[in-house]
All heavy atoms as an XYZ file, in Angstrom:
857
protein
N      20.929     26.289     19.029
C      20.518     25.708     17.762
C      19.117     25.115     17.878
O      18.316     25.269     16.985
C      21.551     24.641     17.364
C      21.294     24.027     16.031
S      21.610     25.229     14.758
C      21.322     24.269     13.336
N      18.835     24.396     18.962
C      17.507     23.806     19.115
C      16.451     24.884     19.308
O      15.300     24.705     18.924
C      17.499     22.822     20.273
O      17.698     23.511     21.480
N      16.834     26.014     19.902
C      15.906     27.128     20.080
C      15.482     27.663     18.710
O      14.315     27.985     18.490
C      16.557     28.227     20.924
C      15.679     29.420     21.145
N      14.520     29.332     21.867
C      15.784     30.709     20.711
C      13.936     30.530     21.885
N      14.697     31.374     21.185
N      16.450     27.748     17.794
C      16.162     28.215     16.436
C      15.209     27.248     15.737
O      14.263     27.681     15.086
C      17.473     28.350     15.645
C      17.258     28.759     14.218
C      16.877     30.049     13.902
C      17.422     27.839     13.194
C      16.675     30.425     12.584
C      17.222     28.200     11.883
C      16.849     29.505     11.572
N      15.443     25.919     15.877
C      14.580     24.916     15.248
C      13.174     24.948     15.828
O      12.195     24.785     15.100
C      15.178     23.526     15.401
C      16.375     23.317     14.488
O      16.518     23.999     13.491
N      17.233     22.389     14.866
N      13.063     25.124     17.146
C      11.731     25.161     17.751
C      10.969     26.409     17.301
O       9.764     26.354     17.075
C      11.829     25.092     19.271
O      12.463     26.245     19.781
N      11.679     27.533     17.172
C      11.023     28.749     16.660
C      10.557     28.551     15.226
O       9.468     28.988     14.852
C      11.976     29.945     16.729
C      12.077     30.510     18.129
O      11.233     30.250     18.974
N      13.126     31.272     18.366
N      11.391     27.891     14.437
C      11.036     27.650     13.049
C       9.820     26.735     12.951
O       8.925     26.945     12.133
C      12.225     27.017     12.336
C      12.058     26.934     10.869
C      13.336     26.501     10.229
N      13.355     27.002      8.881
C      14.301     26.804      8.040
N      15.368     26.133      8.410
N      14.235     27.263      6.826
N       9.775     25.712     13.802
C       8.624     24.801     13.814
C       7.364     25.552     14.240
O       6.296     25.358     13.661
C       8.884     23.629     14.753
C       7.770     22.590     14.742
C       8.077     21.459     15.674
C       7.018     20.397     15.701
N       5.653     20.799     15.609
N       7.483     26.410     15.244
C       6.327     27.190     15.684
C       5.845     28.121     14.576
O       4.629     28.278     14.376
C       6.670     27.990     16.935
C       6.707     27.202     18.240
C       7.204     28.088     19.382
C       5.344     26.639     18.558
N       6.775     28.720     13.867
C       6.383     29.590     12.762
C       5.672     28.803     11.667
O       4.670     29.260     11.107
C       7.617     30.290     12.178
C       8.188     31.364     13.086
C       9.474     31.951     12.539
O       9.800     31.669     11.359
O      10.142     32.683     13.278
N       6.192     27.613     11.375
C       5.563     26.766     10.365
C       4.165     26.344     10.823
O       3.206     26.382     10.049
C       6.422     25.527     10.103
C       5.914     24.669      8.972
C       6.903     23.592      8.592
N       7.399     22.852      9.733
C       6.958     21.657     10.107
N       5.995     21.071      9.428
N       7.459     21.041     11.151
N       4.032     25.966     12.099
C       2.723     25.592     12.642
C       1.753     26.764     12.597
O       0.565     26.586     12.309
C       2.867     25.091     14.079
C       3.518     23.722     14.166
O       3.611     23.047     13.118
O       3.935     23.345     15.276
N       2.265     27.954     12.869
C       1.414     29.141     12.834
C       0.939     29.418     11.413
O      -0.230     29.758     11.194
C       2.167     30.354     13.393
C       1.346     31.600     13.416
C       0.232     31.703     14.237
C       1.670     32.666     12.596
C      -0.535     32.845     14.247
C       0.905     33.810     12.606
C      -0.195     33.911     13.422
N       1.816     29.235     10.418
C       1.420     29.429      9.023
C       0.351     28.407      8.617
O      -0.613     28.748      7.932
C       2.641     29.313      8.098
C       3.569     30.495      8.151
C       2.895     31.782      7.708
O       2.096     31.737      6.739
O       3.156     32.818      8.337
N       0.523     27.184      9.049
C      -0.474     26.155      8.752
C      -1.801     26.517      9.400
O      -2.869     26.388      8.798
C       0.011     24.765      9.218
C       1.184     24.298      8.351
C      -1.106     23.740      9.162
C       1.853     23.034      8.854
N      -1.738     26.987     10.647
C      -2.957     27.375     11.359
C      -3.642     28.539     10.660
O      -4.875     28.582     10.563
C      -2.624     27.740     12.806
N      -2.865     29.483     10.163
C      -3.461     30.612      9.442
C      -4.123     30.130      8.158
O      -5.211     30.583      7.820
C      -2.396     31.662      9.113
C      -2.069     32.550     10.284
C      -1.220     33.771      9.977
C      -0.471     33.780      8.711
N       0.470     34.893      8.561
N      -3.468     29.202      7.467
C      -4.046     28.680      6.226
C      -5.323     27.890      6.486
O      -6.250     27.926      5.690
C      -3.036     27.810      5.486
C      -1.883     28.618      4.930
O      -2.016     29.820      4.711
N      -0.756     27.968      4.709
N      -5.361     27.162      7.596
C      -6.535     26.358      7.940
C      -7.635     27.200      8.593
O      -8.761     26.752      8.710
C      -6.137     25.226      8.902
C      -5.202     24.200      8.289
C      -5.893     23.363      7.241
O      -7.067     23.051      7.363
N      -5.153     23.018      6.204
N      -7.275     28.350      9.080
C      -8.246     29.213      9.744
C      -8.401     28.901     11.220
O      -9.216     29.500     11.903
N      -7.636     27.966     11.718
C      -7.687     27.617     13.141
C      -6.435     26.833     13.499
O      -5.692     26.382     12.641
C      -8.926     26.796     13.473
C      -8.969     25.465     12.756
C     -10.279     24.746     13.007
N     -10.324     23.500     12.285
C      -9.846     22.352     12.730
N      -9.283     22.281     13.915
N      -9.927     21.260     12.013
N      -6.234     26.633     14.782
C      -5.084     25.854     15.256
C      -5.443     24.386     15.195
O      -6.498     23.974     15.659
C      -4.738     26.269     16.684
C      -3.399     25.773     17.123
C      -3.146     24.675     17.858
C      -2.138     26.352     16.825
N      -1.810     24.532     18.045
C      -1.154     25.556     17.420
C      -1.735     27.472     16.097
C       0.195     25.829     17.335
C      -0.395     27.753     16.010
C       0.559     26.936     16.622
N      -4.577     23.561     14.630
C      -4.862     22.141     14.481
C      -4.512     21.369     15.744
O      -3.529     21.675     16.409
C      -4.050     21.566     13.319
C      -4.318     22.162     11.943
C      -3.351     21.582     10.923
C      -5.736     21.925     11.519
N      -5.308     20.349     16.040
C      -4.976     19.469     17.158
C      -3.792     18.590     16.752
O      -3.417     18.532     15.579
C      -6.176     18.601     17.532
O      -6.420     17.662     16.514
N      -3.226     17.900     17.725
C      -2.079     17.041     17.423
C      -2.451     15.949     16.427
O      -1.677     15.642     15.513
C      -1.531     16.414     18.705
C      -0.861     17.432     19.603
O      -0.471     18.504     19.093
O      -0.716     17.156     20.810
N      -3.623     15.355     16.601
C      -4.065     14.295     15.692
C      -4.268     14.852     14.280
O      -3.855     14.227     13.305
C      -5.365     13.658     16.202
C      -5.864     12.525     15.337
C      -4.902     11.354     15.301
O      -4.253     11.061     16.288
N      -4.804     10.702     14.157
N      -4.888     16.017     14.178
C      -5.094     16.615     12.860
C      -3.760     16.978     12.210
O      -3.582     16.819     11.008
C      -5.952     17.872     12.988
C      -7.396     17.600     13.333
C      -8.162     18.862     13.631
O      -7.568     19.825     14.174
O      -9.360     18.893     13.315
N      -2.831     17.429     13.016
C      -1.505     17.782     12.507
C      -0.784     16.534     11.984
O      -0.168     16.568     10.911
C      -0.687     18.463     13.607
C       0.610     19.014     13.151
N       0.699     20.049     12.254
C       1.879     18.663     13.444
C       1.963     20.315     12.023
N       2.702     19.479     12.738
N      -0.876     15.425     12.724
C      -0.252     14.178     12.269
C      -0.914     13.679     10.982
O      -0.232     13.212     10.071
C      -0.323     13.111     13.359
C       0.628     13.367     14.502
S       0.762     12.097     15.782
C      -0.638     11.086     15.614
N      -2.242     13.792     10.894
C      -2.953     13.375      9.680
C      -2.538     14.223      8.485
O      -2.347     13.704      7.381
C      -4.464     13.479      9.882
C      -5.004     12.446     10.840
O      -4.299     11.446     11.093
O      -6.129     12.644     11.333
N      -2.375     15.518      8.715
C      -1.961     16.419      7.643
C      -0.559     16.070      7.143
O      -0.316     16.021      5.939
C      -2.006     17.868      8.132
C      -1.733     18.952      7.098
C      -2.825     18.945      6.034
C      -1.661     20.314      7.776
N       0.352     15.788      8.069
C       1.709     15.402      7.682
C       1.713     14.065      6.957
O       2.437     13.874      5.978
C       2.614     15.341      8.905
C       3.007     16.686      9.446
C       3.931     16.592     10.646
O       4.337     15.464     11.010
O       4.244     17.636     11.210
N       0.886     13.120      7.423
C       0.813     11.809      6.787
C       0.280     11.935      5.360
O       0.795     11.306      4.441
C      -0.079     10.880      7.602
C      -0.131      9.472      7.068
C      -1.011      8.574      7.925
O      -1.721      9.046      8.814
N      -0.974      7.292      7.648
N      -0.744     12.767      5.161
C      -1.278     12.983      3.821
C      -0.233     13.620      2.909
O      -0.118     13.278      1.740
C      -2.529     13.864      3.877
C      -3.785     13.057      3.979
C      -5.013     13.912      3.796
N      -5.459     14.269      5.141
C      -5.903     15.448      5.517
N      -5.977     16.422      4.656
N      -6.273     15.665      6.744
N       0.535     14.540      3.473
C       1.582     15.192      2.689
C       2.651     14.184      2.273
O       3.092     14.175      1.118
C       2.204     16.319      3.507
O       3.295     16.873      2.834
N       3.063     13.325      3.201
C       4.057     12.298      2.876
C       3.511     11.317      1.852
O       4.221     10.894      0.935
C       4.488     11.551      4.136
C       5.332     12.401      5.049
O       5.926     13.381      4.623
N       5.379     12.037      6.317
N       2.254     10.952      2.006
C       1.632     10.011      1.088
C       1.535     10.619     -0.311
O       1.803      9.949     -1.307
C       0.245      9.652      1.606
C      -0.381      8.467      0.958
C      -1.675      8.086      1.649
O      -2.349      8.931      2.224
N      -2.032      6.829      1.588
N       1.199     11.891     -0.376
C       1.103     12.568     -1.667
C       2.467     12.610     -2.359
O       2.578     12.382     -3.558
C       0.567     13.975     -1.474
C       0.403     14.728     -2.783
C      -0.331     15.984     -2.566
N      -1.649     15.619     -2.055
C      -2.636     16.478     -1.900
N      -2.469     17.717     -2.197
N      -3.797     16.075     -1.434
N       3.522     12.856     -1.581
C       4.870     12.880     -2.149
C       5.240     11.514     -2.711
O       5.783     11.412     -3.815
C       5.893     13.300     -1.070
O       5.519     14.564     -0.540
C       7.289     13.378     -1.639
N       4.922     10.447     -1.956
C       5.205      9.096     -2.440
C       4.447      8.802     -3.738
O       4.992      8.207     -4.662
C       4.818      8.058     -1.391
C       5.718      8.029     -0.191
C       5.214      7.017      0.814
C       6.001      7.041      2.091
N       5.449      6.092      3.079
N       3.190      9.219     -3.803
C       2.399      8.966     -4.995
C       2.933      9.741     -6.195
O       2.930      9.232     -7.320
C       0.932      9.326     -4.748
C       0.161      8.351     -3.875
C      -1.212      8.918     -3.553
C       0.033      7.008     -4.530
N       3.406     10.948     -5.978
C       3.965     11.737     -7.071
C       5.234     11.074     -7.611
O       5.426     10.960     -8.822
C       4.232     13.182     -6.617
C       2.905     13.918     -6.427
C       5.109     13.925     -7.625
C       3.032     15.269     -5.773
N       6.096     10.628     -6.712
C       7.321      9.940     -7.141
C       6.976      8.653     -7.870
O       7.546      8.337     -8.920
C       8.236      9.667     -5.924
C       9.375      8.747     -6.301
C       8.762     10.973     -5.361
N       6.036      7.896     -7.327
C       5.611      6.649     -7.965
C       5.050      6.913     -9.351
O       5.374      6.202    -10.315
C       4.564      5.953     -7.101
C       3.925      4.723     -7.692
C       4.945      3.608     -7.805
C       2.760      4.290     -6.848
N       4.238      7.927     -9.493
C       3.661      8.268    -10.783
C       4.747      8.650    -11.785
O       4.728      8.206    -12.937
C       2.662      9.427    -10.629
O       1.653      9.038     -9.706
C       2.035      9.788    -11.960
N       5.703      9.440    -11.338
C       6.787      9.857    -12.233
C       7.603      8.652    -12.712
O       7.907      8.537    -13.902
C       7.690     10.858    -11.524
N       7.933      7.754    -11.800
C       8.710      6.575    -12.175
C       7.932      5.694    -13.135
O       8.466      5.207    -14.133
C       9.130      5.785    -10.918
C       9.663      4.412    -11.288
C      10.157      6.561    -10.127
N       6.665      5.490    -12.865
C       5.876      4.576    -13.681
C       5.504      5.166    -15.036
O       5.301      4.427    -15.988
C       4.638      4.146    -12.918
S       5.096      3.108    -11.527
N       5.417      6.483    -15.135
C       5.183      7.094    -16.438
C       6.419      6.910    -17.308
O       6.326      6.669    -18.509
C       4.825      8.588    -16.285
C       4.946      9.328    -17.598
C       3.414      8.722    -15.733
N       7.592      6.974    -16.681
C       8.832      6.795    -17.425
C       9.087      5.330    -17.785
O       9.751      5.046    -18.774
C      10.009      7.336    -16.617
C       9.980      8.853    -16.365
C      11.123      9.247    -15.448
C      10.046      9.616    -17.671
N       8.556      4.406    -16.993
C       8.783      2.976    -17.221
C       7.439      2.248    -17.349
O       6.934      1.675    -16.384
C       9.584      2.376    -16.065
C      10.956      3.001    -15.810
C      11.537      2.479    -14.521
C      11.881      2.721    -16.966
N       6.842      2.244    -18.538
C       5.522      1.626    -18.719
C       5.405      0.170    -18.286
O       4.333     -0.234    -17.863
C       5.261      1.779    -20.213
C       6.066      2.950    -20.613
C       7.300      2.904    -19.752
N       6.456     -0.670    -18.343
C       6.265     -2.048    -17.884
C       5.922     -2.148    -16.395
O       5.447     -3.188    -15.950
C       7.615     -2.717    -18.162
C       8.218     -1.916    -19.249
C       7.750     -0.509    -19.010
N       6.129     -1.093    -15.641
C       5.820     -1.131    -14.209
C       4.393     -0.691    -13.895
O       4.043     -0.555    -12.729
C       6.802     -0.237    -13.440
C       8.258     -0.683    -13.438
C       9.105      0.318    -12.672
C       8.396     -2.049    -12.817
N       3.563     -0.480    -14.889
C       2.220      0.003    -14.635
C       1.389     -0.918    -13.742
O       0.704     -0.428    -12.840
C       1.493      0.301    -15.940
C       1.972      1.572    -16.597
C       2.779      2.522    -16.056
C       1.675      2.010    -17.908
N       3.012      3.526    -16.951
C       2.342      3.234    -18.111
C       0.932      1.496    -18.936
C       2.261      3.946    -19.283
C       0.854      2.213    -20.118
C       1.503      3.420    -20.281
N       1.401     -2.238    -13.913
C       0.626     -3.080    -12.986
C       1.133     -2.970    -11.546
O       0.345     -2.914    -10.604
C       0.822     -4.498    -13.524
C       1.190     -4.316    -14.944
C       1.957     -3.021    -15.007
N       2.442     -2.921    -11.399
C       3.028     -2.739    -10.064
C       2.606     -1.393     -9.491
O       2.262     -1.291     -8.312
C       4.554     -2.826    -10.153
C       5.247     -2.475     -8.880
C       5.210     -3.325     -7.789
C       5.934     -1.283     -8.769
C       5.844     -3.000     -6.613
C       6.570     -0.950     -7.591
C       6.531     -1.806     -6.518
N       2.609     -0.373    -10.316
C       2.224      0.967     -9.861
C       0.772      0.990     -9.417
O       0.432      1.627     -8.419
C       2.443      1.981    -10.976
N      -0.082      0.289    -10.148
C      -1.495      0.235     -9.770
C      -1.671     -0.391     -8.392
O      -2.361      0.150     -7.529
C      -2.285     -0.543    -10.824
C      -3.740     -0.671    -10.503
C      -4.564      0.424    -10.556
C      -4.265     -1.892    -10.123
C      -5.907      0.318    -10.246
C      -5.601     -2.017     -9.813
C      -6.429     -0.907     -9.872
N      -1.002     -1.519     -8.175
C      -1.097     -2.179     -6.865
C      -0.508     -1.339     -5.755
O      -1.092     -1.222     -4.666
N       0.627     -0.729     -6.005
C       1.261      0.099     -4.983
C       0.441      1.343     -4.698
O       0.332      1.776     -3.552
C       2.679      0.468     -5.412
C       3.561      1.115     -4.358
C       3.669      0.221     -3.124
C       4.937      1.387     -4.927
N      -0.163      1.907     -5.718
C      -1.020      3.076     -5.518
C      -2.216      2.722     -4.646
O      -2.575      3.460     -3.729
C      -1.486      3.634     -6.869
O      -0.342      3.963     -7.648
C      -2.346      4.864     -6.685
N      -2.833      1.577     -4.933
C      -3.955      1.147     -4.085
C      -3.505      0.946     -2.647
O      -4.205      1.313     -1.706
C      -4.559     -0.150     -4.621
C      -5.433     -0.021     -5.850
C      -5.906     -1.390     -6.300
C      -6.613      0.877     -5.575
N      -2.304      0.358     -2.477
C      -1.802      0.131     -1.126
C      -1.519      1.451     -0.413
O      -1.809      1.598      0.769
C      -0.545     -0.741     -1.151
C       0.004     -0.965      0.234
C      -0.651     -1.814      1.113
C       1.141     -0.302      0.677
C      -0.183     -2.014      2.389
C       1.619     -0.491      1.952
C       0.961     -1.351      2.809
O       1.421     -1.523      4.075
N      -0.957      2.418     -1.116
C      -0.661      3.702     -0.485
C      -1.931      4.479     -0.153
O      -1.997      5.161      0.862
C       0.243      4.546     -1.387
C       1.685      4.085     -1.485
C       2.417      4.892     -2.542
C       2.392      4.199     -0.151
N      -2.941      4.362     -1.001
C      -4.185      5.092     -0.740
C      -5.058      4.405      0.300
O      -5.684      5.066      1.130
C      -4.969      5.263     -2.042
C      -4.361      6.223     -3.058
C      -5.162      6.179     -4.346
C      -4.325      7.626     -2.506
N      -5.107      3.083      0.254
C      -5.980      2.321      1.145
C      -5.208      1.174      1.780
O      -5.405      0.003      1.424
C      -7.180      1.767      0.367
C      -7.860      2.773     -0.500
C      -7.716      2.739     -1.881
C      -8.639      3.764      0.066
C      -8.335      3.672     -2.686
C      -9.274      4.699     -0.730
C      -9.118      4.666     -2.114
N      -4.314      1.453      2.729
C      -3.445      0.388      3.257
C      -4.194     -0.732      3.984
O      -3.878     -1.904      3.792
C      -2.497      1.116      4.194
C      -3.113      2.437      4.467
C      -4.023      2.732      3.326
N      -5.178     -0.420      4.792
C      -5.877     -1.458      5.554
C      -6.700     -2.355      4.635
O      -6.664     -3.580      4.744
C      -6.772     -0.821      6.613
C      -6.003     -0.182      7.734
C      -6.921      0.417      8.771
C      -6.114      1.120      9.842
N      -6.971      1.788     10.814
N      -7.448     -1.734      3.738
C      -8.297     -2.498      2.826
C      -7.454     -3.387      1.914
O      -7.778     -4.560      1.699
C      -9.147     -1.548      1.972
O      -9.882     -0.692      2.847
C     -10.099     -2.306      1.080
N      -6.364     -2.838      1.385
C      -5.509     -3.608      0.498
C      -4.859     -4.767      1.234
O      -4.698     -5.856      0.675
C      -4.441     -2.701     -0.130
O      -5.092     -1.578     -0.735
C      -3.646     -3.417     -1.192
N      -4.489     -4.560      2.486
C      -3.906     -5.651      3.277
C      -4.912     -6.782      3.452
O      -4.563     -7.954      3.312
C      -3.473     -5.153      4.650
O      -2.569     -4.107      4.550
N      -6.139     -6.431      3.756
C      -7.175     -7.454      3.933
C      -7.437     -8.209      2.636
O      -7.575     -9.442      2.632
C      -8.461     -6.812      4.436
C      -8.338     -6.291      5.851
C      -9.611     -5.638      6.316
N      -9.397     -5.004      7.614
C      -9.965     -3.885      8.000
N     -10.802     -3.262      7.183
N      -9.717     -3.379      9.178
N      -7.503     -7.476      1.533
C      -7.708     -8.124      0.238
C      -6.535     -9.044     -0.076
O      -6.715    -10.150     -0.597
C      -7.908     -7.063     -0.870
C      -9.253     -6.369     -0.679
C      -7.828     -7.691     -2.261
C      -9.471     -5.185     -1.584
N      -5.324     -8.601      0.248
C      -4.137     -9.426      0.013
C      -4.157    -10.704      0.820
O      -3.789    -11.773      0.318
N      -4.603    -10.624      2.064
C      -4.680    -11.820      2.914
C      -5.716    -12.803      2.352
O      -5.456    -13.998      2.238
C      -5.008    -11.430      4.367
C      -3.807    -10.724      4.991
C      -5.396    -12.655      5.187
C      -4.101    -10.104      6.344
N      -6.878    -12.291      1.972
C      -7.922    -13.152      1.407
C      -7.438    -13.770      0.100
O      -7.629    -14.970     -0.134
C      -9.229    -12.349      1.199
C     -10.233    -13.134      0.389
C      -9.819    -11.949      2.538
N      -6.792    -12.984     -0.748
C      -6.288    -13.512     -2.022
C      -5.227    -14.580     -1.787
O      -5.197    -15.600     -2.493
C      -5.718    -12.380     -2.865
N      -4.372    -14.399     -0.798
C      -3.346    -15.395     -0.480
C      -3.987    -16.704     -0.033
O      -3.587    -17.789     -0.477
C      -2.403    -14.868      0.607
O      -1.797    -13.656      0.154
C      -1.335    -15.870      0.964
N      -4.981    -16.618      0.822
C      -5.670    -17.825      1.296
C      -6.357    -18.547      0.135
O      -6.265    -19.769      0.011
C      -6.678    -17.462      2.413
C      -5.924    -17.024      3.671
C      -7.606    -18.629      2.711
C      -6.806    -16.443      4.750
N      -7.009    -17.796     -0.746
C      -7.697    -18.399     -1.893
C      -6.694    -19.094     -2.814
O      -6.932    -20.219     -3.264
C      -8.514    -17.330     -2.660
C      -8.982    -17.842     -4.013
C      -9.694    -16.879     -1.825
N      -5.562    -18.439     -3.088
C      -4.554    -19.041     -3.967
C      -3.974    -20.307     -3.339
O      -3.777    -21.322     -4.020
C      -3.441    -18.014     -4.295
C      -2.230    -18.676     -4.924
C      -3.984    -16.934     -5.214
N      -3.689    -20.271     -2.036
C      -3.152    -21.460     -1.372
C      -4.147    -22.619     -1.385
O      -3.771    -23.766     -1.649
C      -2.740    -21.125      0.063
C      -1.504    -20.244      0.208
C      -1.286    -19.892      1.674
C      -0.287    -20.928     -0.364
N      -5.411    -22.328     -1.110
C      -6.429    -23.376     -1.147
C      -6.613    -23.920     -2.560
O      -6.767    -25.128     -2.754
C      -7.753    -22.862     -0.595
C      -7.805    -22.642      0.918
C      -9.147    -22.036      1.325
C      -7.562    -23.941      1.654
N      -6.606    -23.043     -3.560
C      -6.742    -23.492     -4.945
C      -5.551    -24.373     -5.332
O      -5.725    -25.391     -6.018
C      -6.847    -22.300     -5.886
N      -4.368    -24.012     -4.896
C      -3.188    -24.835     -5.164
C      -3.282    -26.196     -4.517
O      -2.918    -27.218     -5.109
N      -3.790    -26.230     -3.291
C      -3.962    -27.496     -2.582
C      -4.989    -28.387     -3.284
O      -4.751    -29.591     -3.479
C      -4.381    -27.232     -1.134
C      -4.512    -28.435     -0.231
C      -3.152    -29.096     -0.042
C      -5.076    -28.008      1.113
N      -6.105    -27.820     -3.696
C      -7.136    -28.584     -4.398
C      -6.612    -29.076     -5.743
O      -6.830    -30.238     -6.120
C      -8.411    -27.731     -4.575
C      -9.392    -28.372     -5.544
C      -9.069    -27.483     -3.229
N      -5.903    -28.230     -6.467
C      -5.346    -28.629     -7.761
C      -4.313    -29.740     -7.602
O      -4.296    -30.698     -8.378
C      -4.718    -27.421     -8.457
C      -4.153    -27.664     -9.854
C      -5.278    -28.070    -10.811
C      -3.446    -26.433    -10.357
N      -3.482    -29.657     -6.575
C      -2.499    -30.702     -6.312
C      -3.185    -32.029     -6.004
O      -2.784    -33.083     -6.513
C      -1.575    -30.298     -5.151
O      -0.947    -29.063     -5.477
C      -0.541    -31.350     -4.869
N      -4.209    -31.990     -5.169
C      -4.945    -33.214     -4.841
C      -5.612    -33.794     -6.091
O      -5.590    -35.011     -6.310
C      -5.980    -32.915     -3.766
N      -6.178    -32.945     -6.913
C      -6.834    -33.402     -8.150
C      -5.833    -34.047     -9.098
O      -6.081    -35.126     -9.638
C      -7.539    -32.216     -8.816
C      -8.238    -32.560    -10.095
C      -9.402    -33.306    -10.087
C      -7.729    -32.137    -11.310
C     -10.056    -33.632    -11.265
C      -8.369    -32.453    -12.485
C      -9.533    -33.205    -12.467
N      -4.697    -33.401     -9.307
C      -3.674    -33.954    -10.193
C      -3.099    -35.254     -9.644
O      -2.810    -36.186    -10.402
C      -2.558    -32.930    -10.434
C      -2.947    -31.713    -11.275
C      -1.800    -30.722    -11.326
C      -3.374    -32.124    -12.662
N      -2.934    -35.336     -8.334
C      -2.447    -36.568     -7.710
C      -3.460    -37.700     -7.913
O      -3.083    -38.833     -8.224
C      -2.186    -36.332     -6.225
C      -1.550    -37.465     -5.446
C      -0.166    -37.782     -6.020
C      -1.446    -37.112     -3.990
N      -4.739    -37.383     -7.761
C      -5.799    -38.367     -7.980
C      -5.783    -38.872     -9.426
O      -5.878    -40.078     -9.679
C      -7.152    -37.736     -7.633
C      -8.318    -38.643     -7.826
C      -8.537    -39.712     -6.977
C      -9.204    -38.433     -8.876
C      -9.629    -40.553     -7.160
C     -10.286    -39.258     -9.068
C     -10.498    -40.330     -8.209
N      -5.663    -37.965    -10.376
C      -5.616    -38.357    -11.793
C      -4.367    -39.188    -12.073
O      -4.422    -40.215    -12.748
C      -5.662    -37.112    -12.704
C      -7.041    -36.490    -12.650
C      -5.297    -37.465    -14.143
C      -7.165    -35.195    -13.428
N      -3.219    -38.758    -11.545
C      -1.965    -39.484    -11.766
C      -2.050    -40.899    -11.214
O      -1.651    -41.855    -11.866
C      -0.800    -38.726    -11.136
C       0.507    -39.447    -11.248
C       1.163    -39.540    -12.460
C       1.085    -40.047    -10.127
C       2.359    -40.208    -12.568
C       2.280    -40.715    -10.221
C       2.930    -40.806    -11.448
N      -2.578    -41.055    -10.006
C      -2.703    -42.385     -9.419
C      -3.692    -43.243    -10.200
O      -3.495    -44.455    -10.351
C      -3.110    -42.290     -7.956
C      -2.033    -41.752     -7.001
C      -2.585    -41.639     -5.588
C      -0.805    -42.653     -7.029
N      -4.761    -42.639    -10.722
C      -5.721    -43.385    -11.529
C      -5.083    -43.889    -12.816
O      -5.290    -45.036    -13.227
N      -4.308    -43.038    -13.484
C      -3.620    -43.446    -14.718
C      -2.561    -44.503    -14.405
O      -2.413    -45.486    -15.114
C      -3.007    -42.229    -15.429
C      -4.102    -41.320    -15.959
C      -2.073    -42.647    -16.551
C      -3.596    -40.005    -16.515
N      -1.851    -44.314    -13.305
C      -0.800    -45.264    -12.918
C      -1.386    -46.634    -12.633
O      -0.851    -47.665    -13.066
C      -0.055    -44.726    -11.688
C       1.135    -45.538    -11.283
C       2.292    -45.517    -12.053
C       1.090    -46.334    -10.153
C       3.386    -46.263    -11.674
C       2.174    -47.092     -9.773
C       3.342    -47.056    -10.547
N      -2.529    -46.682    -11.917
C      -3.182    -47.968    -11.634
C      -3.762    -48.604    -12.896
O      -3.784    -49.827    -13.018
C      -4.288    -47.786    -10.597
C      -3.729    -47.597     -9.202
O      -2.628    -48.036     -8.915
N      -4.491    -46.927     -8.353
N      -4.231    -47.776    -13.818
C      -4.800    -48.313    -15.058
C      -3.715    -48.944    -15.944
O      -3.986    -49.921    -16.653
C      -5.530    -47.211    -15.825
N      -2.527    -48.385    -15.922
C      -1.458    -48.898    -16.769
C      -0.799    -50.144    -16.180
O      -0.293    -50.993    -16.912
C      -0.397    -47.816    -17.005
C      -0.854    -46.625    -17.848
C       0.266    -45.595    -17.933
C      -1.260    -47.080    -19.239
N      -0.757    -50.210    -14.889
C      -0.047    -51.359    -14.263
C      -1.041    -52.198    -13.566
O      -1.262    -52.866    -12.837
C       1.048    -50.874    -13.349
C       2.119    -50.098    -14.097
C       2.221    -48.725    -13.964
C       2.996    -50.759    -14.949
C       3.197    -48.023    -14.639
C       3.973    -50.051    -15.624
C       4.070    -48.684    -15.481
């Protein structure tokens, strides 16, 4: 059974090599498979989001993440830090105002 699967894989690799005009290296083969998987995910995501319009913002973010995972991760980390710092500054500001009003009343 494994002999049959290995022959089938070799035949598939040979067809890919014929289509590309040359034999692909292992790294190129992995990149090709990754692009194929990514394309399938994007097609499914597009189909779901076309059917469910309220998910369009989610689809936009997920599409960016699928197309540019490293860049989107970095942007997400920076955005998280900015939101946390803004929350901290806003909390301190509101606490300052609250204490000022509290001292003024009493």
